[in-house]
Backbone as CSV, one residue per row, in Angstrom:
resi,resn,N_x,N_y,N_z,CA_x,CA_y,CA_z,C_x,C_y,C_z
1,UNK,0.925,-1.138,0.117,0.347,0.006,0.154,0.703,1.128,-0.395
2,UNK,0.291,1.907,-0.684,1.279,3.431,-0.516,0.034,4.362,-0.358
3,UNK,0.677,5.762,-0.439,-0.296,7.266,-0.494,0.166,8.130,-0.640
4,UNK,-0.744,8.786,-1.492,-0.247,10.222,-1.943,-0.992,11.022,-1.317
5,UNK,0.231,12.121,-1.348,-1.153,13.195,-0.614,-0.707,14.607,-1.188
6,UNK,-1.972,15.455,-1.804,-1.518,16.427,-2.517,-1.710,17.660,-1.237
7,UNK,-1.009,18.592,-1.023,-0.694,19.317,0.068,-0.493,20.931,-0.338
8,UNK,-1.267,21.640,-0.036,-0.948,23.390,-0.137,0.408,23.741,0.575
9,UNK,0.893,23.961,-0.273,2.234,24.685,0.075,2.145,25.963,0.792
10,UNK,1.277,26.560,0.461,0.863,28.020,1.853,0.463,27.854,2.923
11,UNK,-0.236,26.593,2.969,-0.700,26.794,4.387,-0.588,25.678,5.198
12,UNK,0.065,24.199,4.256,0.026,23.026,4.553,-0.971,21.982,4.954
13,UNK,-2.023,22.618,5.037,-3.231,21.710,4.677,-3.091,20.571,3.641
14,UNK,-3.474,19.280,3.719,-3.664,18.560,2.777,-4.720,18.374,2.749
15,UNK,-5.162,18.552,1.003,-6.520,18.472,0.331,-6.785,17.174,-0.592
16,UNK,-5.715,16.416,-0.798,-6.273,15.228,-1.768,-5.173,14.240,-0.464
17,UNK,-5.738,13.022,-0.779,-5.135,11.581,-0.500,-5.949,10.741,-1.390
18,UNK,-5.244,9.938,-2.057,-5.267,8.446,-2.448,-4.176,8.133,-2.255
19,UNK,-4.769,6.431,-2.054,-4.328,5.603,-1.180,-4.238,4.047,-3.041
20,UNK,-3.051,3.661,-3.135,-2.722,2.406,-4.218,-1.886,1.619,-4.390
21,UNK,-2.017,0.689,-4.658,-1.076,-0.439,-4.601,-0.063,-0.140,-4.603
22,UNK,1.205,-0.477,-3.725,2.731,-0.506,-3.853,3.449,-0.274,-5.210
23,UNK,2.985,-0.933,-6.092,3.433,-1.198,-7.487,2.794,0.073,-8.584
24,UNK,2.093,0.531,-7.712,1.416,1.905,-8.737,2.533,3.085,-8.980
25,UNK,3.236,3.398,-9.974,4.213,4.817,-10.120,3.542,5.692,-9.615
26,UNK,4.503,6.572,-8.493,4.179,7.918,-8.381,3.678,9.368,-9.263
27,UNK,4.230,8.912,-10.099,4.027,10.129,-11.438,2.719,9.711,-11.836
28,UNK,1.896,8.569,-12.061,0.709,8.127,-12.572,-0.130,8.801,-11.615
29,UNK,0.324,8.920,-10.447,-1.156,9.694,-9.585,-0.674,11.071,-9.576
30,UNK,0.204,11.301,-10.241,0.175,13.234,-9.918,-0.619,14.114,-10.685
31,UNK,-1.560,13.620,-11.955,-2.045,14.526,-12.223,-3.781,14.662,-11.523
32,UNK,-3.797,13.872,-10.902,-5.063,13.667,-9.726,-5.046,14.158,-8.115
33,UNK,-3.451,14.946,-7.921,-3.651,15.443,-6.882,-3.325,16.799,-7.256
34,UNK,-3.052,17.824,-8.446,-2.871,18.741,-8.557,-4.187,19.506,-8.476
35,UNK,-4.118,20.719,-8.384,-5.788,21.211,-8.558,-5.356,22.452,-9.955
36,UNK,-6.461,23.101,-10.050,-6.486,24.230,-11.012,-6.029,25.152,-10.532
37,UNK,-6.223,25.539,-9.589,-5.416,27.229,-8.959,-3.806,26.480,-8.686
38,UNK,-2.994,25.279,-8.756,-1.831,25.648,-8.403,-0.848,25.797,-10.032
39,UNK,0.441,26.315,-9.662,0.905,27.282,-9.985,2.914,26.264,-10.515
40,UNK,2.864,25.881,-8.788,3.573,25.064,-9.164,3.996,23.873,-8.020
41,UNK,4.643,22.795,-8.758,4.881,21.846,-8.165,5.855,21.177,-7.345
42,UNK,5.826,20.483,-6.156,6.946,19.933,-6.010,6.872,18.450,-5.479
43,UNK,7.791,17.575,-5.743,7.656,16.067,-5.750,8.897,15.646,-5.028
44,UNK,8.328,14.206,-3.891,9.577,13.304,-3.681,9.724,12.134,-3.590
45,UNK,10.588,11.308,-4.219,10.202,10.415,-4.897,11.464,9.698,-3.890
46,UNK,10.807,8.524,-3.093,12.319,7.937,-1.799,11.980,6.377,-2.125
């Protein structure tokens, strides 16, 4: 199991959480975590 989270950089609040199987690539969930008013996206791959 893997959890993908969309977090507002200004406030630090979580706005989206998606759970996937561990075999799912992180980049495949990225479009689901972005909002229309997002101008910058940060990522961390561990």
